[in-house]
TORTI-826972 format. One record per atom (N, C-alpha, C, O, CB): residue in one letter; atom name; x, y, z; residue number from 1. Coordinates in nm, 2 decimals. Glycine has a CB too. Layout:
{A; CA; {X; Y; Z}; NUM} ...
//
This chain:
{D; N; {4.77; 14.13; 2.41}; 1} {D; CA; {4.90; 14.18; 2.44}; 1} {D; C; {4.92; 14.17; 2.59}; 1} {D; O; {4.82; 14.19; 2.67}; 1} {D; CB; {4.92; 14.33; 2.40}; 1} {T; N; {5.03; 14.13; 2.64}; 2} {T; CA; {5.06; 14.10; 2.78}; 2} {T; C; {5.04; 14.22; 2.87}; 2} {T; O; {5.00; 14.21; 2.98}; 2} {T; CB; {5.20; 14.04; 2.79}; 2} {L; N; {5.09; 14.33; 2.82}; 3} {L; CA; {5.08; 14.46; 2.90}; 3} {L; C; {4.93; 14.49; 2.93}; 3} {L; O; {4.89; 14.52; 3.04}; 3} {L; CB; {5.15; 14.58; 2.83}; 3} {E; N; {4.85; 14.48; 2.83}; 4} {E; CA; {4.70; 14.51; 2.84}; 4} {E; C; {4.64; 14.40; 2.94}; 4} {E; O; {4.55; 14.44; 3.02}; 4} {E; CB; {4.63; 14.50; 2.69}; 4} {I; N; {4.67; 14.28; 2.93}; 5} {I; CA; {4.62; 14.18; 3.02}; 5} {I; C; {4.65; 14.21; 3.16}; 5} {I; O; {4.57; 14.21; 3.25}; 5} {I; CB; {4.67; 14.04; 2.99}; 5} {A; N; {4.78; 14.25; 3.19}; 6} {A; CA; {4.82; 14.29; 3.32}; 6} {A; C; {4.75; 14.41; 3.37}; 6} {A; O; {4.71; 14.42; 3.48}; 6} {A; CB; {4.97; 14.31; 3.33}; 6} {W; N; {4.73; 14.51; 3.28}; 7} {W; CA; {4.66; 14.63; 3.32}; 7} {W; C; {4.52; 14.59; 3.36}; 7} {W; O; {4.47; 14.64; 3.46}; 7} {W; CB; {4.66; 14.73; 3.21}; 7} {N; N; {4.45; 14.51; 3.28}; 8} {N; CA; {4.31; 14.47; 3.31}; 8} {N; C; {4.30; 14.40; 3.44}; 8} {N; O; {4.21; 14.41; 3.52}; 8} {N; CB; {4.26; 14.38; 3.21}; 8} {E; N; {4.40; 14.31; 3.47}; 9} {E; CA; {4.41; 14.24; 3.60}; 9} {E; C; {4.42; 14.33; 3.72}; 9} {E; O; {4.35; 14.32; 3.82}; 9} {E; CB; {4.52; 14.14; 3.60}; 9} {H; N; {4.50; 14.44; 3.70}; 10} {H; CA; {4.52; 14.54; 3.81}; 10} {H; C; {4.39; 14.62; 3.83}; 10} {H; O; {4.35; 14.65; 3.94}; 10} {H; CB; {4.63; 14.63; 3.78}; 10} {F; N; {4.32; 14.65; 3.71}; 11} {F; CA; {4.20; 14.73; 3.71}; 11} {F; C; {4.09; 14.65; 3.78}; 11} {F; O; {4.02; 14.71; 3.86}; 11} {F; CB; {4.16; 14.76; 3.57}; 11} {E; N; {4.08; 14.52; 3.76}; 12} {E; CA; {3.98; 14.43; 3.83}; 12} {E; C; {4.01; 14.43; 3.98}; 12} {E; O; {3.92; 14.43; 4.06}; 12} {E; CB; {3.99; 14.29; 3.77}; 12} {E; N; {4.14; 14.43; 4.01}; 13} {E; CA; {4.18; 14.42; 4.15}; 13} {E; C; {4.14; 14.55; 4.22}; 13} {E; O; {4.09; 14.55; 4.33}; 13} {E; CB; {4.34; 14.40; 4.16}; 13} {L; N; {4.16; 14.67; 4.14}; 14} {L; CA; {4.11; 14.80; 4.20}; 14} {L; C; {3.96; 14.80; 4.22}; 14} {L; O; {3.91; 14.86; 4.31}; 14} {L; CB; {4.16; 14.92; 4.11}; 14} {C; N; {3.89; 14.74; 4.12}; 15} {C; CA; {3.74; 14.74; 4.13}; 15} {C; C; {3.70; 14.66; 4.26}; 15} {C; O; {3.61; 14.70; 4.33}; 15} {C; CB; {3.67; 14.67; 4.00}; 15} {A; N; {3.77; 14.55; 4.29}; 16} {A; CA; {3.74; 14.47; 4.40}; 16} {A; C; {3.78; 14.55; 4.53}; 16} {A; O; {3.71; 14.54; 4.63}; 16} {A; CB; {3.82; 14.34; 4.40}; 16} {F; N; {3.88; 14.62; 4.53}; 17} {F; CA; {3.93; 14.70; 4.64}; 17} {F; C; {3.82; 14.81; 4.67}; 17} {F; O; {3.79; 14.84; 4.79}; 17} {F; CB; {4.07; 14.76; 4.61}; 17} {K; N; {3.77; 14.87; 4.56}; 18} {K; CA; {3.67; 14.98; 4.58}; 18} {K; C; {3.54; 14.92; 4.63}; 18} {K; O; {3.47; 14.98; 4.72}; 18} {K; CB; {3.64; 15.04; 4.44}; 18} {A; N; {3.50; 14.80; 4.59}; 19} {A; CA; {3.38; 14.74; 4.63}; 19} {A; C; {3.39; 14.71; 4.78}; 19} {A; O; {3.29; 14.72; 4.85}; 19} {A; CB; {3.36; 14.61; 4.56}; 19} {E; N; {3.51; 14.68; 4.83}; 20} {E; CA; {3.53; 14.64; 4.97}; 20} {E; C; {3.54; 14.77; 5.06}; 20} {E; O; {3.50; 14.77; 5.17}; 20} {E; CB; {3.65; 14.55; 4.99}; 20} {N; N; {3.61; 14.87; 5.00}; 21} {N; CA; {3.65; 14.99; 5.08}; 21} {N; C; {3.57; 15.12; 5.05}; 21} {N; O; {3.58; 15.21; 5.13}; 21} {N; CB; {3.80; 15.01; 5.07}; 21} {G; N; {3.50; 15.12; 4.94}; 22} {G; CA; {3.42; 15.24; 4.91}; 22} {G; C; {3.50; 15.35; 4.84}; 22} {G; O; {3.44; 15.46; 4.82}; 22} {G; CB; {3.36; 15.29; 5.02}; 22} {H; N; {3.62; 15.32; 4.80}; 23} {H; CA; {3.71; 15.43; 4.74}; 23} {H; C; {3.82; 15.36; 4.66}; 23} {H; O; {3.84; 15.24; 4.68}; 23} {H; CB; {3.77; 15.53; 4.85}; 23} {C; N; {3.89; 15.44; 4.58}; 24} {C; CA; {4.00; 15.38; 4.50}; 24} {C; C; {4.13; 15.43; 4.55}; 24} {C; O; {4.23; 15.41; 4.48}; 24} {C; CB; {3.99; 15.42; 4.36}; 24} {N; N; {4.14; 15.49; 4.66}; 25} {N; CA; {4.27; 15.56; 4.71}; 25} {N; C; {4.35; 15.45; 4.79}; 25} {N; O; {4.35; 15.45; 4.91}; 25} {N; CB; {4.24; 15.68; 4.80}; 25} {V; N; {4.42; 15.37; 4.71}; 26} {V; CA; {4.49; 15.26; 4.76}; 26} {V; C; {4.64; 15.32; 4.79}; 26} {V; O; {4.70; 15.37; 4.70}; 26} {V; CB; {4.49; 15.13; 4.66}; 26} {S; N; {4.68; 15.31; 4.92}; 27} {S; CA; {4.81; 15.36; 4.96}; 27} {S; C; {4.92; 15.26; 4.91}; 27} {S; O; {4.90; 15.14; 4.93}; 27} {S; CB; {4.82; 15.38; 5.11}; 27} {Q; N; {5.02; 15.32; 4.86}; 28} {Q; CA; {5.14; 15.23; 4.82}; 28} {Q; C; {5.21; 15.18; 4.94}; 28} {Q; O; {5.31; 15.10; 4.93}; 28} {Q; CB; {5.23; 15.30; 4.72}; 28} {Y; N; {5.18; 15.24; 5.06}; 29} {Y; CA; {5.24; 15.20; 5.18}; 29} {Y; C; {5.16; 15.10; 5.27}; 29} {Y; O; {5.20; 15.06; 5.37}; 29} {Y; CB; {5.27; 15.33; 5.27}; 29} {D; N; {5.04; 15.06; 5.21}; 30} {D; CA; {4.96; 14.97; 5.28}; 30} {D; C; {5.02; 14.83; 5.24}; 30} {D; O; {5.02; 14.78; 5.13}; 30} {D; CB; {4.80; 14.98; 5.23}; 30} {K; N; {5.06; 14.76; 5.35}; 31} {K; CA; {5.13; 14.63; 5.33}; 31} {K; C; {5.05; 14.53; 5.26}; 31} {K; O; {5.10; 14.45; 5.18}; 31} {K; CB; {5.18; 14.57; 5.46}; 31} {Q; N; {4.92; 14.53; 5.29}; 32} {Q; CA; {4.83; 14.43; 5.23}; 32} {Q; C; {4.81; 14.46; 5.08}; 32} {Q; O; {4.79; 14.37; 5.00}; 32} {Q; CB; {4.70; 14.43; 5.30}; 32} {N; N; {4.81; 14.58; 5.04}; 33} {N; CA; {4.78; 14.62; 4.90}; 33} {N; C; {4.89; 14.70; 4.83}; 33} {N; O; {4.87; 14.78; 4.75}; 33} {N; CB; {4.65; 14.70; 4.90}; 33} {K; N; {5.01; 14.67; 4.87}; 34} {K; CA; {5.13; 14.75; 4.82}; 34} {K; C; {5.14; 14.75; 4.68}; 34} {K; O; {5.16; 14.86; 4.63}; 34} {K; CB; {5.24; 14.70; 4.88}; 34} {S; N; {5.13; 14.64; 4.61}; 35} {S; CA; {5.15; 14.64; 4.46}; 35} {S; C; {5.03; 14.71; 4.40}; 35} {S; O; {5.05; 14.78; 4.30}; 35} {S; CB; {5.15; 14.50; 4.40}; 35} {L; N; {4.92; 14.69; 4.44}; 36} {L; CA; {4.80; 14.77; 4.38}; 36} {L; C; {4.81; 14.92; 4.41}; 36} {L; O; {4.79; 15.00; 4.32}; 36} {L; CB; {4.66; 14.72; 4.45}; 36} {G; N; {4.86; 14.95; 4.53}; 37} {G; CA; {4.88; 15.10; 4.55}; 37} {G; C; {4.99; 15.16; 4.46}; 37} {G; O; {4.98; 15.27; 4.41}; 37} {G; CB; {4.93; 15.12; 4.71}; 37} {Q; N; {5.09; 15.08; 4.44}; 38} {Q; CA; {5.20; 15.12; 4.35}; 38} {Q; C; {5.14; 15.13; 4.20}; 38} {Q; O; {5.18; 15.22; 4.13}; 38} {Q; CB; {5.32; 15.03; 4.35}; 38} {W; N; {5.06; 15.04; 4.17}; 39} {W; CA; {5.00; 15.05; 4.03}; 39} {W; C; {4.91; 15.17; 4.02}; 39} {W; O; {4.92; 15.24; 3.91}; 39} {W; CB; {4.92; 14.93; 4.00}; 39} {V; N; {4.83; 15.20; 4.11}; 40} {V; CA; {4.74; 15.32; 4.11}; 40} {V; C; {4.83; 15.44; 4.11}; 40} {V; O; {4.80; 15.54; 4.03}; 40} {V; CB; {4.65; 15.32; 4.23}; 40} {N; N; {4.93; 15.45; 4.18}; 41} {N; CA; {5.02; 15.56; 4.18}; 41} {N; C; {5.09; 15.58; 4.04}; 41} {N; O; {5.10; 15.69; 3.99}; 41} {N; CB; {5.13; 15.55; 4.29}; 41} {A; N; {5.12; 15.47; 3.98}; 42} {A; CA; {5.18; 15.47; 3.84}; 42} {A; C; {5.08; 15.52; 3.74}; 42} {A; O; {5.11; 15.59; 3.64}; 42} {A; CB; {5.24; 15.34; 3.80}; 42} {Q; N; {4.95; 15.49; 3.76}; 43} {Q; CA; {4.85; 15.54; 3.67}; 43} {Q; C; {4.84; 15.69; 3.69}; 43} {Q; O; {4.83; 15.76; 3.59}; 43} {Q; CB; {4.71; 15.47; 3.70}; 43} {R; N; {4.84; 15.74; 3.81}; 44} {R; CA; {4.83; 15.88; 3.83}; 44} {R; C; {4.95; 15.96; 3.77}; 44} {R; O; {4.94; 16.07; 3.71}; 44} {R; CB; {4.83; 15.91; 3.98}; 44} {V; N; {5.07; 15.90; 3.78}; 45} {V; CA; {5.19; 15.96; 3.72}; 45} {V; C; {5.17; 15.96; 3.57}; 45} {V; O; {5.20; 16.06; 3.50}; 45} {V; CB; {5.32; 15.88; 3.76}; 45} {S; N; {5.13; 15.85; 3.51}; 46} {S; CA; {5.11; 15.85; 3.37}; 46} {S; C; {5.00; 15.94; 3.32}; 46} {S; O; {5.02; 16.00; 3.21}; 46} {S; CB; {5.08; 15.71; 3.33}; 46} {Y; N; {4.90; 15.96; 3.39}; 47} {Y; CA; {4.80; 16.06; 3.37}; 47} {Y; C; {4.85; 16.20; 3.36}; 47} {Y; O; {4.83; 16.28; 3.27}; 47} {Y; CB; {4.69; 16.05; 3.47}; 47} {K; N; {4.93; 16.23; 3.47}; 48} {K; CA; {4.99; 16.37; 3.47}; 48} {K; C; {5.09; 16.39; 3.36}; 48} {K; O; {5.10; 16.50; 3.31}; 48} {K; CB; {5.06; 16.39; 3.60}; 48} {K; N; {5.15; 16.29; 3.31}; 49} {K; CA; {5.24; 16.30; 3.20}; 49} {K; C; {5.17; 16.29; 3.07}; 49} {K; O; {5.24; 16.29; 2.96}; 49} {K; CB; {5.36; 16.19; 3.20}; 49} {S; N; {5.04; 16.28; 3.07}; 50} {S; CA; {4.96; 16.26; 2.94}; 50} {S; C; {5.00; 16.13; 2.87}; 50} {S; O; {5.00; 16.13; 2.74}; 50} {S; CB; {4.97; 16.38; 2.85}; 50} {S; N; {5.05; 16.03; 2.93}; 51} {S; CA; {5.09; 15.91; 2.87}; 51} {S; C; {4.99; 15.79; 2.90}; 51} {S; O; {5.02; 15.67; 2.86}; 51} {S; CB; {5.23; 15.88; 2.91}; 51} {L; N; {4.88; 15.82; 2.96}; 52} {L; CA; {4.79; 15.71; 2.99}; 52} {L; C; {4.69; 15.70; 2.88}; 52} {L; O; {4.63; 15.80; 2.84}; 52} {L; CB; {4.71; 15.74; 3.13}; 52} {K; N; {4.67; 15.58; 2.83}; 53} {K; CA; {4.57; 15.56; 2.72}; 53} {K; C; {4.44; 15.61; 2.76}; 53} {K; O; {4.39; 15.60; 2.87}; 53} {K; CB; {4.55; 15.41; 2.68}; 53} {S; N; {4.37; 15.68; 2.66}; 54} {S; CA; {4.24; 15.74; 2.68}; 54} {S; C; {4.13; 15.64; 2.73}; 54} {S; O; {4.04; 15.67; 2.82}; 54} {S; CB; {4.18; 15.81; 2.56}; 54} {D; N; {4.14; 15.51; 2.68}; 55} {D; CA; {4.04; 15.42; 2.73}; 55} {D; C; {4.07; 15.38; 2.87}; 55} {D; O; {3.98; 15.34; 2.95}; 55} {D; CB; {4.04; 15.29; 2.64}; 55} {H; N; {4.20; 15.38; 2.91}; 56} {H; CA; {4.23; 15.35; 3.06}; 56} {H; C; {4.18; 15.47; 3.15}; 56} {H; O; {4.13; 15.44; 3.26}; 56} {H; CB; {4.39; 15.32; 3.07}; 56} {I; N; {4.20; 15.59; 3.10}; 57} {I; CA; {4.15; 15.70; 3.17}; 57} {I; C; {4.00; 15.69; 3.19}; 57} {I; O; {3.95; 15.72; 3.30}; 57} {I; CB; {4.17; 15.83; 3.10}; 57} {Q; N; {3.92; 15.65; 3.09}; 58} {Q; CA; {3.78; 15.64; 3.10}; 58} {Q; C; {3.74; 15.53; 3.20}; 58} {Q; O; {3.65; 15.54; 3.28}; 58} {Q; CB; {3.73; 15.60; 2.96}; 58} {Q; N; {3.81; 15.42; 3.19}; 59} {Q; CA; {3.78; 15.31; 3.29}; 59} {Q; C; {3.81; 15.35; 3.43}; 59} {Q; O; {3.73; 15.33; 3.52}; 59} {Q; CB; {3.86; 15.18; 3.25}; 59} {L; N; {3.92; 15.42; 3.45}; 60} {L; CA; {3.95; 15.46; 3.59}; 60} {L; C; {3.86; 15.57; 3.64}; 60} {L; O; {3.82; 15.57; 3.75}; 60} {L; CB; {4.10; 15.51; 3.59}; 60} {N; N; {3.82; 15.66; 3.55}; 61} {N; CA; {3.72; 15.76; 3.58}; 61} {N; C; {3.58; 15.70; 3.62}; 61} {N; O; {3.51; 15.75; 3.71}; 61} {N; CB; {3.70; 15.86; 3.47}; 61} {S; N; {3.56; 15.59; 3.55}; 62} {S; CA; {3.42; 15.53; 3.57}; 62} {S; C; {3.40; 15.47; 3.71}; 62} {S; O; {3.29; 15.46; 3.76}; 62} {S; CB; {3.40; 15.42; 3.47}; 62} {I; N; {3.52; 15.44; 3.78}; 63} {I; CA; {3.51; 15.39; 3.91}; 63} {I; C; {3.55; 15.49; 4.02}; 63} {I; O; {3.56; 15.46; 4.14}; 63} {I; CB; {3.60; 15.27; 3.92}; 63} {G; N; {3.58; 15.61; 3.97}; 64} {G; CA; {3.59; 15.72; 4.07}; 64} {G; C; {3.74; 15.74; 4.11}; 64} {G; O; {3.76; 15.79; 4.23}; 64} {G; CB; {3.51; 15.70; 4.19}; 64} {V; N; {3.83; 15.71; 4.03}; 65} {V; CA; {3.98; 15.74; 4.06}; 65} {V; C; {4.00; 15.89; 4.08}; 65} {V; O; {3.96; 15.96; 3.99}; 65} {V; CB; {4.07; 15.68; 3.96}; 65} {I; N; {4.06; 15.93; 4.19}; 66} {I; CA; {4.10; 16.07; 4.21}; 66} {I; C; {4.24; 16.08; 4.16}; 66} {I; O; {4.33; 16.02; 4.21}; 66} {I; CB; {4.08; 16.12; 4.35}; 66} {W; N; {4.26; 16.17; 4.06}; 67} {W; CA; {4.39; 16.19; 4.00}; 67} {W; C; {4.48; 16.27; 4.08}; 67} {W; O; {4.60; 16.24; 4.09}; 67} {W; CB; {4.37; 16.25; 3.87}; 67} {D; N; {4.43; 16.37; 4.15}; 68} {D; CA; {4.52; 16.46; 4.23}; 68} {D; C; {4.47; 16.46; 4.37}; 68} {D; O; {4.37; 16.52; 4.41}; 68} {D; CB; {4.52; 16.61; 4.18}; 68} {L; N; {4.54; 16.38; 4.46}; 69} {L; CA; {4.50; 16.36; 4.59}; 69} {L; C; {4.50; 16.49; 4.68}; 69} {L; O; {4.41; 16.52; 4.76}; 69} {L; CB; {4.58; 16.26; 4.66}; 69} {L; N; {4.60; 16.57; 4.65}; 70} {L; CA; {4.62; 16.70; 4.73}; 70} {L; C; {4.50; 16.80; 4.69}; 70} {L; O; {4.44; 16.85; 4.78}; 70} {L; CB; {4.77; 16.78; 4.69}; 70} {E; N; {4.47; 16.81; 4.56}; 71} {E; CA; {4.37; 16.90; 4.52}; 71} {E; C; {4.23; 16.85; 4.57}; 71} {E; O; {4.14; 16.93; 4.61}; 71} {E; CB; {4.36; 16.90; 4.37}; 71} {H; N; {4.22; 16.72; 4.58}; 72} {H; CA; {4.09; 16.66; 4.63}; 72} {H; C; {4.08; 16.69; 4.78}; 72} {H; O; {3.97; 16.73; 4.82}; 72} {H; CB; {4.08; 16.50; 4.60}; 72} {A; N; {4.19; 16.67; 4.85}; 73} {A; CA; {4.18; 16.70; 5.00}; 73} {A; C; {4.15; 16.85; 5.02}; 73} {A; O; {4.07; 16.88; 5.11}; 73} {A; CB; {4.32; 16.67; 5.07}; 73} {W; N; {4.22; 16.94; 4.94}; 74} {W; CA; {4.19; 17.08; 4.96}; 74} {W; C; {4.04; 17.11; 4.93}; 74} {W; O; {3.98; 17.18; 5.01}; 74} {W; CB; {4.28; 17.16; 4.86}; 74} {N; N; {3.99; 17.06; 4.82}; 75} {N; CA; {3.85; 17.09; 4.79}; 75} {N; C; {3.76; 17.03; 4.89}; 75} {N; O; {3.66; 17.10; 4.93}; 75} {N; CB; {3.81; 17.03; 4.65}; 75} {T; N; {3.78; 16.92; 4.95}; 76} {T; CA; {3.70; 16.86; 5.05}; 76} {T; C; {3.70; 16.95; 5.17}; 76} {T; O; {3.59; 16.97; 5.23}; 76} {T; CB; {3.75; 16.72; 5.08}; 76} {N; N; {3.82; 16.99; 5.22}; 77} {N; CA; {3.83; 17.08; 5.34}; 77} {N; C; {3.76; 17.21; 5.31}; 77} {N; O; {3.70; 17.27; 5.40}; 77} {N; CB; {3.98; 17.10; 5.38}; 77} {F; N; {3.78; 17.27; 5.19}; 78} {F; CA; {3.72; 17.40; 5.16}; 78} {F; C; {3.56; 17.38; 5.16}; 78} {F; O; {3.50; 17.47; 5.22}; 78} {F; CB; {3.76; 17.45; 5.01}; 78} {E; N; {3.51; 17.28; 5.11}; 79} {E; CA; {3.36; 17.25; 5.12}; 79} {E; C; {3.32; 17.24; 5.26}; 79} {E; O; {3.21; 17.29; 5.30}; 79} {E; CB; {3.33; 17.12; 5.05}; 79} {E; N; {3.40; 17.18; 5.35}; 80} {E; CA; {3.36; 17.17; 5.49}; 80} {E; C; {3.36; 17.31; 5.56}; 80} {E; O; {3.28; 17.34; 5.64}; 80} {E; CB; {3.46; 17.08; 5.57}; 80} {L; N; {3.46; 17.39; 5.52}; 81} {L; CA; {3.47; 17.52; 5.57}; 81} {L; C; {3.35; 17.61; 5.53}; 81} {L; O; {3.29; 17.68; 5.61}; 81} {L; CB; {3.60; 17.59; 5.52}; 81} {C; N; {3.32; 17.60; 5.40}; 82} {C; CA; {3.19; 17.66; 5.36}; 82} {C; C; {3.06; 17.62; 5.43}; 82} {C; O; {2.98; 17.70; 5.46}; 82} {C; CB; {3.16; 17.64; 5.21}; 82} {A; N; {3.06; 17.49; 5.45}; 83} {A; CA; {2.94; 17.44; 5.53}; 83} {A; C; {2.94; 17.49; 5.67}; 83} {A; O; {2.84; 17.53; 5.73}; 83} {A; CB; {2.93; 17.28; 5.53}; 83} {F; N; {3.06; 17.50; 5.73}; 84} {F; CA; {3.07; 17.55; 5.87}; 84} {F; C; {3.03; 17.69; 5.87}; 84} {F; O; {2.95; 17.73; 5.96}; 84} {F; CB; {3.22; 17.53; 5.92}; 84} {K; N; {3.07; 17.78; 5.78}; 85} {K; CA; {3.04; 17.92; 5.77}; 85} {K; C; {2.89; 17.93; 5.75}; 85} {K; O; {2.83; 18.02; 5.82}; 85} {K; CB; {3.11; 17.98; 5.65}; 85} {A; N; {2.83; 17.85; 5.66}; 86} {A; CA; {2.68; 17.86; 5.64}; 86} {A; C; {2.60; 17.83; 5.77}; 86} {A; O; {2.50; 17.89; 5.80}; 86} {A; CB; {2.65; 17.76; 5.53}; 86} {E; N; {2.65; 17.74; 5.84}; 87} {E; CA; {2.59; 17.69; 5.97}; 87} {E; C; {2.61; 17.79; 6.08}; 87} {E; O; {2.52; 17.82; 6.16}; 87} {E; CB; {2.63; 17.56; 6.01}; 87} {N; N; {2.74; 17.84; 6.09}; 88} {N; CA; {2.77; 17.92; 6.21}; 88} {N; C; {2.79; 18.07; 6.19}; 88} {N; O; {2.80; 18.15; 6.28}; 88} {N; CB; {2.90; 17.87; 6.27}; 88} {G; N; {2.79; 18.11; 6.06}; 89} {G; CA; {2.81; 18.26; 6.03}; 89} {G; C; {2.95; 18.31; 6.04}; 89} {G; O; {2.97; 18.43; 6.04}; 89} {G; CB; {2.72; 18.34; 6.12}; 89} {H; N; {3.05; 18.22; 6.06}; 90} {H; CA; {3.19; 18.28; 6.07}; 90} {H; C; {3.28; 18.16; 6.04}; 90} {H; O; {3.24; 18.05; 6.02}; 90} {H; CB; {3.22; 18.34; 6.22}; 90} {F; N; {3.41; 18.20; 6.03}; 91} {F; CA; {3.52; 18.10; 6.01}; 91} {F; C; {3.61; 18.08; 6.13}; 91} {F; O; {3.71; 18.02; 6.11}; 91} {F; CB; {3.61; 18.15; 5.90}; 91} {I; N; {3.56; 18.12; 6.24}; 92} {I; CA; {3.65; 18.10; 6.36}; 92} {I; C; {3.62; 17.95; 6.41}; 92} {I; O; {3.52; 17.93; 6.48}; 92} {I; CB; {3.62; 18.21; 6.47}; 92} {I; N; {3.72; 17.87; 6.38}; 93} {I; CA; {3.71; 17.72; 6.40}; 93} {I; C; {3.81; 17.68; 6.50}; 93} {I; O; {3.93; 17.69; 6.48}; 93} {I; CB; {3.72; 17.64; 6.28}; 93} {S; N; {3.77; 17.63; 6.62}; 94} {S; CA; {3.86; 17.58; 6.72}; 94} {S; C; {3.91; 17.44; 6.68}; 94} {S; O; {3.83; 17.35; 6.66}; 94} {S; CB; {3.80; 17.59; 6.86}; 94} {T; N; {4.04; 17.42; 6.69}; 95} {T; CA; {4.09; 17.28; 6.66}; 95} {T; C; {4.08; 17.20; 6.79}; 95} {T; O; {4.12; 17.08; 6.79}; 95} {T; CB; {4.24; 17.29; 6.62}; 95} {L; N; {4.02; 17.26; 6.90}; 96} {L; CA; {4.01; 17.18; 7.02}; 96} {L; C; {3.89; 17.07; 7.00}; 96} {L; O; {3.89; 16.98; 7.08}; 96} {L; CB; {3.98; 17.27; 7.13}; 96} {Y; N; {3.81; 17.10; 6.91}; 97} {Y; CA; {3.69; 17.01; 6.89}; 97} {Y; C; {3.72; 16.90; 6.78}; 97} {Y; O; {3.76; 16.94; 6.67}; 97} {Y; CB; {3.56; 17.08; 6.85}; 97} {D; N; {3.71; 16.78; 6.82}; 98} {D; CA; {3.75; 16.67; 6.72}; 98} {D; C; {3.68; 16.68; 6.59}; 98} {D; O; {3.74; 16.65; 6.48}; 98} {D; CB; {3.72; 16.54; 6.79}; 98} {E; N; {3.55; 16.72; 6.59}; 99} {E; CA; {3.48; 16.72; 6.47}; 99} {E; C; {3.53; 16.81; 6.37}; 99} {E; O; {3.51; 16.80; 6.25}; 99} {E; CB; {3.34; 16.75; 6.49}; 99} {H; N; {3.60; 16.92; 6.41}; 100} {H; CA; {3.66; 17.02; 6.32}; 100} {H; C; {3.81; 17.01; 6.31}; 100} {H; O; {3.87; 17.11; 6.26}; 100} {H; CB; {3.61; 17.16; 6.35}; 100} {K; N; {3.87; 16.91; 6.37}; 101} {K; CA; {4.01; 16.91; 6.37}; 101} {K; C; {4.08; 16.92; 6.24}; 101} {K; O; {4.17; 17.00; 6.22}; 101} {K; CB; {4.06; 16.78; 6.44}; 101} {S; N; {4.03; 16.84; 6.14}; 102} {S; CA; {4.10; 16.85; 6.01}; 102} {S; C; {4.08; 16.98; 5.94}; 102} {S; O; {4.13; 17.00; 5.83}; 102} {S; CB; {4.05; 16.73; 5.92}; 102} 
//
């Protein structure tokens, strides 16, 4: 089926992107990878609507696609905050230091 062939081609393109960049977070605003970024975004939308095929979900999970970028960013920053507290004993973080800016 033509749609499945197109899906597989995009998936292979995403695998190549990950091999080169170390992640699957292709921006739809990246001029070089605009169509791939739009495709990844469409997969996330389909996932949230529960309309993405389960085998496609498994394939995308297998290469580390992050379904909710905001939740992922929140969790990453929270983990950094916990590590900071473990190291420093407090949560008072100055934004003046580049290493803690985010």
